[in-house]
C-alpha positions, 0 to 999 in steps of 0.5 A, a space after each residue: 556399292 556399284 551403280 549399274 548402267 542400263 546395258 549392265 542389267 544381266 550382270 546386275 541380276 547375276 550379282 544380285 543372285 550372288 548376294 542372295 546366295 551369300 546371305 543365305 549361306 551365313 550361319 547355314 551348314 549347307 555348302 554352296 561354295 561350288 554354286 557361288 564359284 560358278 556364278 562368280 565366274 559367269 558374272 565375271 565372264 559376262 562383264 568382260 564380254 559386255 565391255 569388250 563390245 560396247 557401242 559408242 553410246 554405251 562408252 559415253 554412258 561409262 564415261 559419265 558414270 556417277 562413280 567414275 574417278 575424277 581429278 581429285 581421285 587421280 591426284 590421290 592415287 597417281 600423284 604425290 605432294 600436290 600443292 593446289 593453287 587458286 585464282 586467276 588474278 583477275 576475277 576469282 576462283 573457279 573450282 571446276 578447273 583445279 591445278 597446282 604443283 605435283 610430283 609424278 614418279 619423282 618428277 615435279 610437274 604442273 598438274 591441271 584438270 577438270 573436277 566434276 565432284 562425286 556427290 550433290 554438294 561437291 558437284 554443285 561446288 565444282 559446277 559439274 566440271 564446266 569451267 568458267 573464264 576464270 578457270 581457263 585464265 587460272 590454267 593459263 597462269 599455271 602454264 606460265 609458271 610451268 614455263 618459268 620453272 621449266 616443269 612439264 604440264 600434265 592435264 586431266 580433261 573431264 568436262 561436258 563443255 565449258 559453262 554456257 551461262 550468261 555470266 561466263 559469256 559476260 566475262 569473256 568465255 570464248 576469249 579465255 578458251 582461245 587464250 588457254 588453247 594458245 597457251 598450250 600451243 606456245 608452251 616451252 616445256 613438254 605437255 601431256 593431256 589425258 581425256 579421263 572421262 568426257 572431252 567436250 568441245 572447246 572446254 576440253 580442247 583448251 586443256 588438251 592442245 598438247 603434243 601427246 594426247 592420251 585417253 582412257 579406254 572408255 573415255 569419249 572426246 567430241 566437238 559436241 555431246 551426242 544429244 546436242 548433235 542429235 538435236 541439231 541433225 534430227 531435232 530429237 535427243 533420242 537419236 543420241 546413240 546414232 549420233 555417237 556412232 557417227 561422230 566417232 567419239 571413242 578412244 578406239 576410233 580417235 586413235 585410228 583417226 590420229 586425233 589421240 596418240 595412246 589408249 590407257 587400258 581400264 579395269 574390266 567393267 570400267 574405271 569406276 570398278 577400280 579407281 586405284 588401278 586406273 590411276 596407277 595405269 594413268 600415272 605410269 603412261 603419263 610418266 613414260 610420255 614425259 620421259 620421252 619428251 623431257 630432253 626435246 628443245 622448246 622449238 621442237 615441242 612447239 613444232 610437234 604440237 603444230 604438226 599434230 593438229 594441222 594433220 588432223 583431218 588431212 587426206 
């Protein structure tokens, strides 16, 4: 059952009417096929028009949708032979950041990404996708393995930010994020990063400093959450919609600003309405990018990363 967002209420009302008609038609001789078809068409058209003109704040809500696919969903539908690896070899295992070896379209890759969980138990276990120092150190370990075995690195970014708790700071959160970012930039193999939901602050950049950065159509990517920005500028989180507009958090804005390279289209109504189709589109796009980078020498790949990040914000 789909969870409807606030701005989807007109669609929800139509779908509720459709459900009532279908229930009334069961065991009844009355032919309501024409009315059902009319309402289904109207609902589909309304959903399409709604999602064609989403505001940045509405896209933020879609990126946070509780049923939006996460790392494990993409592993299931876009990758094969995933072999998870755990632990940072210093402190312990962080389940907010997962990774291991996988196969994408017949090509071996090292796959790393944030996992938020899909119910209360799993969200708590994965810490809502907020990585701790040991998670980023695990990512560094996996990137080192990718370099040794000459395997491309694929990252799936979906986090509101790195975990801000005291214990994370005690274990060197800032250093771990910085070293993970450094490891991305120094990789001798191709790296393709995709923002699949939220891309929040340094917690996202630490896994997204690649030569090719992609985004799902309704994902968001920003230095701080709209609520956080609004609290700083206007001292109230109620201004979050204004902050989201000003911050240019959407894939469409970021493509124009050359912060990202490619937008992956989502099914009408968002990735949560068809996770399988979304995963297949994502796998296809990542595969194409890896193929384009596969034969480039290490020095060229490093130079591409350096140039793409130095050019951001230049006039």
